[in-house]
C-alpha positions as CSV (number, residue, x, y, z in Angstrom):
1,M,25.1,112.7,-90.5
2,N,26.1,109.1,-91.1
3,D,23.7,106.7,-93.0
4,D,23.7,104.2,-90.1
5,E,21.9,106.8,-88.0
6,G,18.7,106.1,-89.9
7,A,16.0,108.2,-91.7
8,V,14.2,111.1,-90.0
9,V,10.8,110.0,-88.8
10,D,9.8,113.0,-86.9
11,E,10.7,116.6,-86.0
12,V,9.4,117.7,-82.5
13,P,9.4,121.3,-81.2
14,V,10.7,121.1,-77.8
15,D,11.4,123.4,-74.7
16,P,15.1,123.1,-74.2
17,V,14.7,123.5,-70.4
18,T,11.7,121.3,-69.6
19,G,11.7,118.9,-72.6
20,R,12.9,115.3,-72.0
21,V,13.6,112.1,-73.9
22,Y,13.4,108.5,-72.8
23,A,15.9,106.1,-74.3
24,E,15.5,102.3,-73.8
25,G,18.8,100.4,-73.5
26,W,19.6,97.3,-75.3
27,Q,19.8,94.9,-72.3
28,S,19.4,94.6,-68.6
29,W,22.7,96.3,-67.9
30,S,22.4,99.1,-70.5
31,P,21.6,102.7,-69.5
32,A,17.9,103.4,-69.6
33,T,16.6,106.7,-68.4
34,W,14.8,110.1,-69.1
35,Y,17.3,112.7,-70.4
36,A,17.1,116.4,-70.9
37,V,16.6,117.2,-74.7
38,T,20.0,118.8,-74.5
39,A,21.9,115.8,-73.1
40,T,24.1,113.4,-74.8
41,G,23.4,109.8,-73.8
42,R,25.9,107.6,-72.1
43,A,28.5,105.7,-74.1
44,P,30.9,102.9,-73.4
45,A,34.6,103.8,-72.8
46,E,36.1,100.5,-73.8
47,T,35.3,97.7,-76.3
48,W,34.3,95.2,-73.6
49,Q,31.9,97.7,-72.1
50,H,30.2,98.0,-75.5
51,E,29.9,94.4,-75.9
52,M,28.6,93.8,-72.3
53,R,26.4,96.8,-71.7
54,F,25.4,98.3,-75.0
55,R,24.2,96.8,-78.4
56,P,27.1,95.0,-79.9
57,G,27.8,95.9,-83.5
58,T,25.9,99.2,-83.3
59,R,27.6,102.4,-83.1
60,V,26.7,104.5,-80.0
61,A,25.7,108.2,-80.9
62,T,28.2,110.9,-79.9
63,E,25.5,113.5,-79.8
64,G,21.8,113.3,-78.6
65,V,20.5,110.1,-77.1
66,Q,20.1,106.6,-78.6
67,G,17.3,104.0,-77.8
68,E,17.1,100.4,-79.1
69,G,13.6,99.7,-80.2
70,L,11.9,102.4,-78.1
71,L,12.4,106.3,-77.6
72,A,9.9,108.7,-76.2
73,V,9.8,112.5,-76.3
74,D,8.0,114.7,-73.8
75,P,8.3,118.1,-75.4
76,G,7.8,120.2,-72.3
77,T,5.7,122.7,-74.3
78,G,2.2,121.4,-73.3
79,A,2.0,119.3,-76.4
80,P,1.4,115.5,-76.1
81,A,4.3,113.2,-75.6
82,R,5.3,111.1,-78.6
83,C,6.5,107.5,-78.4
84,Y,8.5,105.9,-81.2
85,G,8.7,102.0,-81.0
86,T,8.0,98.7,-82.4
87,T,5.9,95.8,-81.1
88,D,8.0,93.3,-83.2
89,P,10.5,91.8,-80.8
90,V,12.7,90.6,-83.7
91,A,12.9,93.8,-85.7
92,V,14.4,96.2,-83.2
93,P,15.6,99.5,-84.8
94,T,18.0,101.9,-83.3
95,I,16.4,105.2,-82.8
96,R,18.3,108.5,-82.1
97,A,17.2,111.9,-81.1
98,T,19.3,115.1,-81.6
99,L,18.4,118.7,-80.8
100,S,18.5,121.2,-83.8
101,G,17.5,124.7,-83.5
102,G,14.7,124.2,-80.9
103,R,13.4,121.0,-82.6
104,L,14.3,117.4,-81.8
105,L,15.0,115.4,-84.9
106,V,14.1,111.6,-84.4
107,R,15.8,109.1,-86.6
108,S,15.3,105.4,-86.9
109,T,17.1,102.6,-88.7
110,G,13.8,100.7,-89.2
111,P,10.1,101.0,-89.0
112,V,8.6,102.4,-85.8
113,E,5.0,103.3,-84.8
114,R,4.4,106.8,-83.5
115,T,1.8,107.2,-80.8
116,E,0.8,110.2,-78.6
117,Q,-0.2,110.4,-74.9
118,R,-0.7,113.2,-72.5
119,D,2.8,112.7,-71.0
120,G,5.9,110.7,-71.2
121,E,5.0,108.2,-68.5
122,S,1.6,107.5,-70.1
123,A,3.3,107.1,-73.4
124,L,5.5,104.4,-72.1
125,A,2.7,102.6,-70.4
126,A,0.7,102.7,-73.5
127,H,3.4,101.1,-75.5
128,G,3.9,98.6,-72.9
129,D,0.3,97.7,-73.0
130,A,0.6,97.1,-76.8
131,L,3.7,94.8,-76.1
132,A,1.8,93.0,-73.4
133,A,-0.5,91.4,-76.0
134,Q,2.5,89.0,-76.6
135,V,3.0,88.1,-73.0
136,P,1.4,85.1,-71.3
137,D,-0.5,85.7,-68.0
138,L,2.2,86.7,-65.4
139,R,2.7,84.3,-62.5
140,R,3.1,85.7,-59.0
141,P,6.8,85.6,-58.4
142,P,8.3,83.6,-55.5
143,T,10.3,85.2,-52.7
144,V,14.0,84.5,-53.0
145,W,17.2,83.9,-51.0
146,C,20.3,84.2,-53.3
147,S,23.9,83.2,-52.5
148,W,25.7,85.8,-54.6
149,Y,26.3,88.9,-52.6
150,R,27.5,86.9,-49.6
151,Y,29.5,84.1,-51.0
152,F,30.2,85.1,-54.7
153,E,32.2,82.5,-56.6
154,E,33.3,80.7,-53.3
155,V,29.9,79.3,-52.5
156,T,29.7,75.8,-51.4
157,D,26.8,73.3,-50.7
158,A,27.3,73.7,-47.1
159,D,26.6,77.5,-47.4
160,I,23.3,76.9,-49.1
161,I,22.4,74.2,-46.5
162,E,23.1,76.5,-43.7
163,A,20.9,79.2,-45.3
164,V,18.0,76.6,-45.5
165,H,18.4,75.9,-41.8
166,D,18.7,79.6,-40.9
167,L,15.6,80.5,-42.8
168,E,13.8,77.7,-40.8
169,A,15.1,79.0,-37.6
170,H,14.0,82.6,-38.2
171,D,10.7,81.4,-39.6
172,L,11.2,83.2,-42.8
173,G,8.7,82.0,-45.4
174,V,11.2,82.3,-48.4
175,D,9.9,80.3,-51.4
176,V,13.2,79.8,-53.3
177,V,16.6,79.1,-52.2
178,Q,18.9,80.0,-55.2
179,V,22.5,78.9,-55.8
180,D,24.2,81.6,-57.8
181,D,27.5,81.6,-59.8
182,G,30.3,79.8,-58.4
183,W,28.7,76.3,-58.3
184,S,30.2,75.4,-61.8
185,P,32.9,76.3,-64.2
186,G,30.1,76.9,-66.7
187,L,28.7,75.6,-69.9
188,G,32.1,75.6,-71.5
189,E,33.1,72.8,-69.1
190,G,29.8,70.9,-69.4
191,L,27.9,72.7,-66.7
192,Q,28.9,70.3,-64.0
193,P,29.4,71.2,-60.4
194,A,32.9,72.3,-59.4
195,E,34.6,70.0,-57.0
196,R,35.0,72.8,-54.5
197,F,31.3,73.3,-54.4
198,G,30.1,69.9,-53.4
199,S,26.9,68.1,-54.3
200,L,23.8,69.8,-56.1
201,A,21.7,66.7,-55.3
202,R,22.4,67.3,-51.6
203,V,21.4,71.1,-52.0
204,T,18.0,70.2,-53.8
205,D,17.3,67.5,-51.2
206,E,17.7,69.9,-48.3
207,V,15.8,72.7,-50.0
208,R,12.9,70.6,-50.9
209,A,12.7,68.9,-47.6
210,S,12.1,72.3,-46.1
211,N,9.1,72.8,-48.4
212,R,10.9,75.3,-50.5
213,R,11.9,75.5,-54.2
214,A,15.4,75.2,-55.5
215,G,16.8,77.8,-57.8
216,I,20.1,78.0,-59.7
217,W,22.1,80.5,-61.8
218,L,23.4,79.6,-65.2
219,A,24.8,81.6,-68.3
220,P,23.6,79.4,-71.0
221,F,24.5,81.4,-74.2
222,V,28.1,82.2,-73.4
223,V,31.5,80.4,-72.9
224,G,34.9,81.5,-72.1
225,A,37.3,81.5,-75.1
226,G,39.8,79.3,-73.1
227,T,37.3,76.7,-72.2
228,T,37.2,73.1,-73.5
229,L,34.1,73.7,-75.5
230,A,35.7,76.6,-77.2
231,R,38.8,74.8,-78.1
232,E,37.0,71.6,-79.3
233,H,34.0,73.3,-81.2
234,P,35.1,76.6,-82.6
235,D,32.3,76.3,-85.2
236,W,29.9,76.7,-82.3
237,L,31.0,80.2,-81.6
238,V,29.7,83.3,-83.1
239,G,31.6,86.3,-81.8
240,T,33.2,88.1,-78.8
241,A,31.0,89.0,-75.8
242,G,33.2,90.9,-73.5
243,R,35.4,89.5,-70.6
244,N,34.6,87.7,-67.4
245,W,36.0,84.9,-65.2
246,G,39.5,85.8,-66.2
247,Q,39.1,85.3,-69.9
248,P,37.4,86.7,-73.1
249,L,33.9,85.6,-73.5
250,M,32.3,84.2,-76.7
251,G,28.6,84.0,-77.7
252,L,27.2,80.7,-78.9
253,D,25.4,80.0,-82.1
254,L,22.0,79.1,-80.8
255,T,21.0,77.8,-84.2
256,H,23.7,75.2,-84.3
257,P,22.3,71.6,-83.5
258,G,25.3,70.8,-81.4
259,V,24.8,73.8,-79.2
260,Q,21.0,73.0,-79.1
261,E,21.8,69.5,-77.9
262,L,24.2,70.7,-75.4
263,L,21.6,73.2,-73.9
264,T,18.9,70.6,-74.0
265,D,21.1,68.0,-72.1
266,A,22.3,70.6,-69.4
267,L,18.9,72.2,-68.7
268,R,17.1,68.7,-68.5
269,R,19.8,67.5,-66.0
270,L,19.2,70.6,-63.8
271,V,15.4,70.3,-64.0
272,E,15.7,66.5,-63.1
273,L,17.8,67.3,-60.0
274,G,14.9,69.5,-58.8
275,F,15.6,72.9,-59.9
276,D,12.5,74.8,-61.0
277,Y,13.7,78.4,-60.7
278,L,16.4,79.4,-63.2
279,K,18.3,82.7,-63.3
280,L,19.6,83.0,-66.8
281,D,22.5,85.4,-66.9
282,F,24.7,86.9,-69.6
283,L,21.9,86.3,-72.1
284,Y,23.1,89.1,-74.4
285,A,25.8,86.8,-75.7
286,G,23.2,84.9,-77.7
287,A,22.6,88.0,-79.8
288,V,26.1,89.1,-80.7
289,P,26.7,89.7,-84.4
290,G,28.3,86.9,-86.3
291,R,27.8,84.2,-88.9
292,R,25.4,81.3,-87.8
293,V,24.4,77.9,-89.2
294,E,21.0,79.2,-89.9
295,D,20.7,82.3,-92.1
296,V,19.0,84.5,-89.5
297,D,20.0,87.7,-87.8
298,E,21.2,87.9,-84.2
299,V,17.9,88.7,-82.7
300,A,16.0,85.9,-84.3
301,A,18.8,83.6,-83.3
302,Y,18.5,84.8,-79.7
303,R,14.8,84.4,-79.5
304,S,15.0,80.8,-80.9
305,G,17.5,80.0,-78.2
306,L,15.2,81.5,-75.5
307,R,12.3,79.5,-76.9
308,L,14.3,76.4,-76.7
309,V,15.0,76.9,-72.9
310,R,11.4,77.3,-72.3
311,E,10.4,74.3,-74.3
312,V,13.0,72.0,-72.6
313,V,12.3,73.1,-69.0
314,G,8.5,73.2,-69.4
315,P,5.8,75.8,-68.3
316,D,6.2,75.4,-64.6
317,V,9.8,76.5,-64.3
318,Y,10.2,80.1,-63.3
319,L,12.6,81.9,-65.7
320,V,14.4,85.2,-64.8
321,G,16.4,86.9,-67.5
322,C,19.4,88.9,-66.6
323,G,21.9,90.6,-68.9
324,A,19.2,90.0,-71.5
325,P,18.2,92.0,-74.5
326,I,15.2,93.9,-73.4
327,L,12.6,94.0,-76.3
328,P,13.8,90.7,-77.9
329,S,12.9,88.9,-74.6
330,V,9.3,90.0,-74.4
331,G,7.0,87.0,-74.0
332,L,9.8,84.5,-73.2
333,V,10.7,85.1,-69.5
334,D,8.7,85.5,-66.3
335,A,10.8,88.1,-64.8
336,M,13.6,90.4,-66.0
337,R,16.5,92.1,-64.4
338,V,16.0,95.7,-65.3
339,S,19.2,97.0,-63.8
340,P,23.0,96.2,-63.2
341,D,24.2,94.3,-60.2
342,T,23.6,95.7,-56.9
343,F,27.3,95.8,-56.5
344,H,30.3,94.1,-57.9
345,E,32.7,91.9,-55.8
346,G,35.0,94.3,-54.1
347,G,32.1,96.9,-53.7
348,E,30.4,95.2,-50.7
349,D,30.6,98.3,-48.6
350,G,28.5,100.4,-51.0
351,S,31.0,103.1,-51.5
352,T,30.6,103.1,-55.2
353,G,26.9,104.0,-54.8
354,M,23.6,102.4,-56.2
355,R,24.6,101.3,-59.7
356,G,21.1,99.9,-60.5
357,L,18.9,102.7,-59.3
358,M,18.6,104.8,-62.6
359,P,17.5,102.0,-64.9
360,L,15.3,100.4,-62.2
361,A,13.4,103.6,-61.7
362,A,13.2,104.4,-65.5
363,R,11.9,101.0,-66.4
364,A,9.1,100.9,-63.8
365,W,6.5,101.1,-66.6
366,Q,7.7,97.5,-67.8
367,Q,6.5,95.9,-64.4
368,G,3.3,94.0,-64.9
369,R,3.3,94.5,-68.6
370,L,6.3,92.9,-70.1
371,W,7.2,90.7,-67.1
372,V,7.9,91.0,-63.3
373,N,10.7,93.6,-62.9
374,D,13.6,92.3,-60.9
375,P,15.5,95.0,-59.1
376,D,18.3,92.6,-58.0
377,C,18.9,91.5,-54.5
378,V,18.4,93.6,-51.2
379,V,21.5,93.5,-49.1
380,A,20.6,94.3,-45.5
381,R,23.7,93.7,-43.5
382,P,25.2,96.7,-41.7
383,S,28.4,96.6,-43.7
384,Y,26.5,97.8,-46.9
385,S,26.3,101.5,-46.5
386,Q,23.5,101.8,-49.1
387,R,21.3,99.2,-47.4
388,E,18.5,101.6,-46.3
389,R,18.1,103.4,-49.6
390,W,18.4,100.3,-51.8
391,A,15.9,98.4,-49.7
392,Q,13.4,101.1,-50.2
393,A,14.0,101.4,-53.9
394,A,13.9,97.7,-54.5
395,R,10.6,97.4,-52.5
396,R,8.8,100.3,-54.2
397,L,10.2,99.8,-57.8
398,G,10.6,96.0,-58.1
399,G,8.2,93.2,-58.4
400,L,10.5,90.3,-57.6
401,R,11.5,90.2,-54.0
402,S,15.0,88.7,-53.1
403,F,17.7,89.2,-50.6
404,S,21.3,88.0,-50.4
405,D,22.6,87.9,-46.9
406,R,23.9,85.3,-44.4
407,L,21.2,85.7,-41.7
408,S,23.8,85.5,-38.9
409,D,25.4,88.7,-40.4
410,L,22.1,90.8,-39.9
411,D,21.3,93.1,-37.1
412,P,17.8,93.7,-35.8
413,W,17.1,96.4,-38.5
414,G,18.4,94.1,-41.4
415,L,16.4,91.1,-40.1
416,G,13.3,93.2,-40.0
417,V,13.9,94.5,-43.5
418,V,14.1,91.0,-45.0
419,R,11.2,89.7,-43.0
420,D,9.0,92.6,-44.2
421,L,10.3,91.9,-47.8
422,V,9.3,88.4,-47.7
423,A,6.0,89.0,-46.0
424,A,5.1,91.6,-48.8
425,G,5.7,88.9,-51.5
426,G,6.1,89.7,-55.2
427,R,3.7,91.5,-57.4
428,T,2.5,91.0,-61.0
429,Q,0.4,94.2,-61.3
430,P,1.6,97.3,-63.1
431,F,2.5,100.3,-61.0
432,G,0.3,103.2,-60.7
433,A,0.8,106.6,-62.3
434,D,2.3,108.0,-59.1
435,V,5.1,105.4,-59.0
436,L,5.8,105.9,-62.8
437,A,6.1,109.6,-62.4
438,D,8.4,109.3,-59.3
439,G,10.4,106.7,-61.1
440,A,10.9,108.9,-64.2
441,A,12.0,111.9,-62.0
442,L,14.3,109.7,-60.0
443,A,15.9,108.3,-63.2
444,Q,16.3,111.7,-64.7
445,H,17.9,113.0,-61.6
446,E,20.3,110.0,-61.3
447,G,21.2,110.1,-65.0
448,A,22.2,113.8,-64.6
449,R,24.6,113.2,-61.8
């Protein structure tokens, strides 16, 4: 056993058939689910996958299961379930569980509190209640139309304005019209609108004239390695953060005064334009390991950056985290994506299945405790083969309601689904025990496939 696997904090007698283990993932896109006690957790196949879906700099276990800051064991013997976790969002230990001779050995790289409840779902809910002491009162989430799954990076201001007019024509009371990725080359190029996109001011004027709120996507903690910023300010970069937009990605040093000034200016500019709903994506890049100006670890640096975002935009702007470290984000965002994207560009027909269902179902206990759970967008057009199942899952297991279709692409069924989704509105309340139990069973079933 390697030293980096931590010290043994407990040994739990388990039933090898009915025992199960919950392992929390590092960030929004990480695996999170209930596993059989005999299972081995999921692991990345490539370096970029480790950086973008798992905890960078932390070895992934090759036997047993691994959680970041939280792990729960429901022994299946009739004995109470045990939860191992921390309520300190900065000190996030890696916790591993391995089966040895009918007992589950639980190891942790740092201090954890052990609590007991009658079953696994109750154990997670109780831990969520303890974490909720650090969470401001949750605001009812707006309903959202999002550009991404229809236009991807080819979105233009005309597409957004068409959506506004179509929402009006169909009398759909959507609260927020959100421009997603594609409007800008990113923070590495000053977070300015791409010439191809058009005018952000024109978009905000049209959206607000319709008595709706304007939302926008940005990735504030990451830049491309080939961007102007990366070339001119290499001292602002911390370490590698995967690959996207045709180039390697680099995390920013959120403790560097130059980075803080850049973020402050960019965020103020967007808020002054009229955006008061921000989808903050690729946030994990702010917590990659590396040297920083301030002598703090990556989690403390990440939280300082997210606090800066909140301070700059003010209390009335709704913040949605995505690709974000889960426990280190507690108390700093209004809503959190708890799953990967509905699909990636090229998977619009749904033939690759439902990528986000497992962690969405597993993380149902977080809803209404840590934040509003964002399941990602419903896609209701006929060409998406998973539309019925995904719409049902997002409605039952999510708190934020959003969809991403061109209304002219919808058939009567799809239009009815988005109408019902918008009418239902978002929720801030935790789910009941029945939803938590169903979610846990669904997550374990999906994880075993």
